[in-house]
C-alpha positions as CSV (number, residue, x, y, z in Angstrom):
1,M,2.8,-4.8,70.1
2,D,5.0,-1.6,69.8
3,L,4.5,0.1,66.9
4,R,8.4,1.0,66.6
5,K,8.9,-2.9,66.9
6,L,7.1,-4.1,64.3
7,K,8.0,-1.3,61.4
8,T,11.7,-2.4,62.7
9,L,10.7,-6.3,61.9
10,I,8.7,-5.4,58.9
11,D,12.2,-3.6,57.5
12,L,14.1,-6.8,58.4
13,V,11.8,-8.8,56.7
14,S,11.9,-6.5,53.7
15,E,15.5,-5.9,53.9
16,S,16.6,-9.6,54.3
17,N,16.3,-13.4,52.2
18,I,13.8,-14.6,54.7
19,S,10.0,-14.7,53.4
20,E,8.4,-15.6,56.8
21,L,8.5,-14.2,60.3
22,E,6.1,-15.1,62.8
23,I,6.9,-13.9,66.8
24,T,4.7,-15.1,69.7
25,E,4.9,-12.3,72.9
26,A,2.3,-12.0,76.0
27,D,0.8,-9.7,74.4
28,G,0.1,-11.1,70.8
29,K,1.2,-13.2,68.2
30,V,2.7,-11.2,64.5
31,R,3.0,-13.0,61.4
32,I,5.2,-11.2,58.6
33,V,5.4,-12.4,54.9
34,K,7.2,-11.2,52.2
35,A,5.9,-11.8,48.6
36,D,8.1,-13.4,45.9
37,P,8.4,-11.4,43.8
38,H,8.9,-13.7,41.2
39,A,6.9,-16.7,41.9
40,S,3.1,-13.8,41.2
41,A,5.3,-12.1,38.1
42,P,4.8,-15.4,35.6
43,S,1.2,-16.0,36.4
44,H,0.4,-12.1,36.3
45,F,1.9,-11.5,32.8
46,A,0.7,-15.6,31.6
47,A,-3.0,-14.7,31.5
48,P,-2.7,-10.7,29.0
49,Q,-0.2,-12.4,27.0
50,A,-2.6,-15.2,26.1
51,A,-5.7,-13.1,25.4
52,R,-3.6,-9.9,24.0
53,P,-1.5,-9.4,21.2
54,V,1.7,-8.5,22.5
55,A,1.9,-5.1,21.0
56,E,-1.3,-4.3,22.9
57,A,0.2,-5.3,26.2
58,A,3.4,-3.3,26.0
59,P,1.9,0.4,26.5
60,P,0.3,0.0,29.7
61,A,3.5,-1.9,30.8
62,Q,5.4,1.5,30.3
63,A,2.6,4.4,31.5
64,P,3.3,3.3,35.5
65,A,7.0,3.5,35.0
66,A,6.4,7.0,33.4
67,V,4.3,8.0,35.8
68,A,6.9,6.7,39.2
69,T,9.7,8.1,36.8
70,E,7.3,11.6,37.1
71,V,6.9,11.4,41.0
72,A,10.3,10.6,42.2
73,A,11.7,13.2,39.7
74,T,9.3,16.1,41.4
75,G,10.4,15.7,45.2
76,H,10.1,13.5,48.2
77,T,8.1,10.8,48.5
78,V,6.2,9.9,52.0
79,K,5.3,6.1,51.4
80,S,3.4,3.6,53.9
81,P,5.0,1.9,56.3
82,M,2.3,-0.6,57.1
83,V,-0.7,-2.1,55.2
84,G,-3.8,-0.9,56.3
85,T,-6.9,1.8,55.7
86,F,-5.6,5.3,54.6
87,Y,-7.1,8.6,56.8
88,R,-5.9,12.3,56.5
89,S,-8.2,13.2,59.5
90,S,-7.8,11.7,63.4
91,S,-11.5,11.4,63.4
92,P,-14.3,11.0,61.3
93,G,-15.2,14.5,59.6
94,G,-12.8,16.0,61.5
95,K,-10.1,18.3,59.8
96,P,-7.2,16.5,57.5
97,L,-4.0,16.4,59.8
98,V,-2.3,18.0,56.2
99,D,-3.2,19.3,53.1
100,I,-1.6,20.7,49.5
101,G,0.2,23.5,50.4
102,S,1.3,22.5,53.9
103,E,4.4,23.1,55.4
104,V,5.7,20.1,57.8
105,K,8.3,19.5,59.4
106,E,10.0,16.4,60.6
107,G,8.1,14.2,62.8
108,E,4.9,16.0,62.4
109,A,1.9,13.5,62.0
110,I,0.3,14.1,58.8
111,C,-2.1,10.9,58.6
112,I,-3.5,8.2,60.3
113,I,-3.1,4.5,58.9
114,E,-5.8,1.9,60.4
115,A,-3.9,-1.5,60.9
116,M,-5.7,-4.5,62.7
117,K,-8.0,-1.8,64.2
118,I,-5.4,0.2,66.0
119,M,-4.8,4.1,64.5
120,N,-1.3,4.7,63.9
121,E,-0.6,8.4,63.4
122,I,2.1,8.4,60.5
123,E,4.5,11.0,61.0
124,V,6.6,12.8,58.3
125,D,10.5,11.6,57.6
126,H,11.1,15.3,55.8
127,S,10.4,18.8,56.3
128,G,9.1,20.8,53.4
129,R,5.7,21.5,52.1
130,I,2.9,19.1,50.7
131,T,2.6,19.4,47.2
132,R,0.5,16.1,45.9
133,I,-1.5,14.1,48.2
134,L,-1.5,10.0,46.4
135,C,-4.0,8.6,48.3
136,E,-8.0,9.3,48.7
137,N,-9.3,9.0,52.3
138,G,-10.5,5.6,53.3
139,Q,-8.4,4.3,51.1
140,A,-6.6,0.7,51.3
141,V,-3.0,1.1,51.1
142,E,0.1,-1.7,50.7
143,Y,3.2,-1.6,52.5
144,G,5.6,0.9,50.6
145,Q,2.8,2.5,48.5
146,P,3.6,6.5,47.6
147,L,1.2,8.5,49.9
148,F,2.5,11.8,49.4
149,I,5.0,14.0,47.7
150,I,6.7,17.0,49.5
151,E,9.1,19.8,48.0
C-alpha cells in the first residue's frame, strides 16, 4: 500500500468518530485501531492513587504539561506520522540527515521511520533551522510524537 494513502487513512481515523478501520487490497491488509483515551485513563490513574497520596501524584502530572508548553512555545514541532523506529541516518553508521543547527527546506527528508520492515523517509513540513532533536537513534516512536523542533 502506498505510504501517502496509509498516512491519509491514519489521519481520517484520528479525526473521525470511528475507532477501527480495516482495508484489504491485492497487495496486503491494513488495520488501523484508534485507542480510546477514556477507556485507558481510569485504569492508568486508579493504581497510582491507591498506592500514593493525592498530593504526591499531582506534581508528576503537572511536569509533562509544562514541558509540552515549553516545546510548543519555542518553535514548530515536527511530529511522527506513524508508529515505528526512529533513525537519524539512511543507513546504519551513516551521516545523520540533519543535525542541530541544520537549515531545512519544506519537503526535505530529515529522518527515517521504520515501520513493518519498510524504511519511510520523513519530510519536513516547515522550513527553518533545527533547534532540538527530541528522539534518540533507534528509539521507538508513536504516532504524533514530537521528533524535532524547527525555528
